[in-house]
N, C-alpha and C positions, 0 to 999 in steps of 0.2 A: 504493499501500500503506500510506504514511503517512496517506491522507488517510481510509481503511478503517478504520485503527485508533484515528485521530482521531474518528472517527463512531461507532465502540463503543465509545471512553472517555467519549463525550459522554451516548450513552445508558444505560450503566450508570449513571453519576453521575445522571442523571434519575430512572432506577428506584428509587437508593437513597436520591434526596431525598423522593421521593414515600411511598417504606417508610418514612421518618421523620417524615411529616407526622403532626402528632394525629389520628386517625379519630374522625369526629362518633359522638357514642354511640348506639347502637342504642336506638330507641325500645321497649322492651318490653312497656308497657301493653295490657292487652286486655279482653275483658270473657267469663269465664267462663260456665259454664252457671249457670243462677238469678239472671242477671244479676249475678253478683260480681266483685268485681275480680281480673285475673289477669296471669300473668306469660308472655309471647309466647316459645315455642322459636325457634330458629336457622332452623328450616324454616318459618317465618313463619307457620306454618298451625295449629299444636296450641298451645292456651291453657289451662295448668293453673291450679286456683284458687290464690292467693296462698299459704294454707297449705300447699301442697304444695313450696315452695319453701324449700329448706335443712331439709328433714324426712329426711334420710340415704337418701331412695329416688329414685333419678334418673326424672322422670318424662318429661322431654325425650329426643330420641334420642340428642344427643351429651351429655346430662348436664349442660348450661349451668345447671340450676336448681338445682344443688348443687356449684358450681364456687367455689373459695375465697375469691375476689375478690370475690363475691357473700354467702357466709355465714361468714366469718374472723372478723367483729366483728359479730354480731347485735344491736341491730337497725340500727345505724349504716352497717353495708355493704350494707344493703337500699334501692332506690330508694323515695322517701318515699311512692309510691302505694300500696306494699305493706304499710305499717305505719298501724296507729291507736295513738295513743298514750293510755293511759287518766287519769282525773282524778287519780292518783298518776303523775306523768310518769318516773317509775323502772321503771313497769309498763307492757307493751305486747302487742297481740295484733295478728294479721295481719288486712289490711283486709277479706277477706272472714267474718272473725268480728263485726266490727261489725254489728249489727241483724240478728242471728241467731236472737234468742230466749234464749240462753244465757249466763249470766251470765261470760263468760270474762275479767274483769277484775277480778272478785272483788267488785266494790264496785257494778256493772251500770254504769258509767259508758259502757260499749260498748254499753246500750242504751237507758239514758234520758236521760243526760248531754244536754245541747243541743250539743256538737260533733258528738255520735254522729249527730244529725238523722235518726233511727230515724221511718219511716211509723208510722201505729198499728197494732195486731193485724192480721194479713191473715187470711183466711178459713180456714185450718187451726189459727188461734189463738184463745184463749180469753182475754179481757183481765179480769182481776182482779189483786188482790194476794196473790202466791204464800206459801206456807209454807215452800216449799223452797228453800234457796238458790242451787239451780242457775238458776233462772227469777228474772227481772225484774219484767216487768207482765204478762206476757201466760204462758199455759200451753198445750202442746200440745192440740189437739182431742182427739184420739186417747187422753189422761188423761181426758176427761170421763166421767163415769158410771160410772166403774169401781171404785168402792167405797173410793175412798181420798182423802182431803182433799187438795188442792192447792192451795186457795186461801183466803183467809182467813176469809171469810163463807161458804164450802161452796156457792159457785153452780156449782163444776165438777161436783158432785153432783146440784143439785138444779133448775137453770136452765139450763144449758149444752147 
């Protein structure tokens, strides 16, 4: 009986020691739809776009995309792969907002800055110097020939 008690005590001590060991961080990087940076949920299947993390709406089954340890001190509490810092280091956007054609930083550094490393306009975009602040160097082709000037030289109305 003393031997059994000794074995039970040793097993409990081992279990407690294992529970106290720091766990390796879970790699939550994934590729969301449209090849955008994403956050991998606990189910290891669901990949939510970076900008859906800490948006006050649970997108993961267990709500891990909205947990305090992740969302408590934005952007510092987020893993680095979810964040893109604009040319003004006090301004940041989610990584999936970089190279999306929209002026999310307010100064186009998420679209045209060398650190953004954006490819040229895709087939759904028209390259020009936009007159509207929301775009940087391309406009959506759906805006071509709509009777409204979106490009400085009107190329969206006459060439696009």
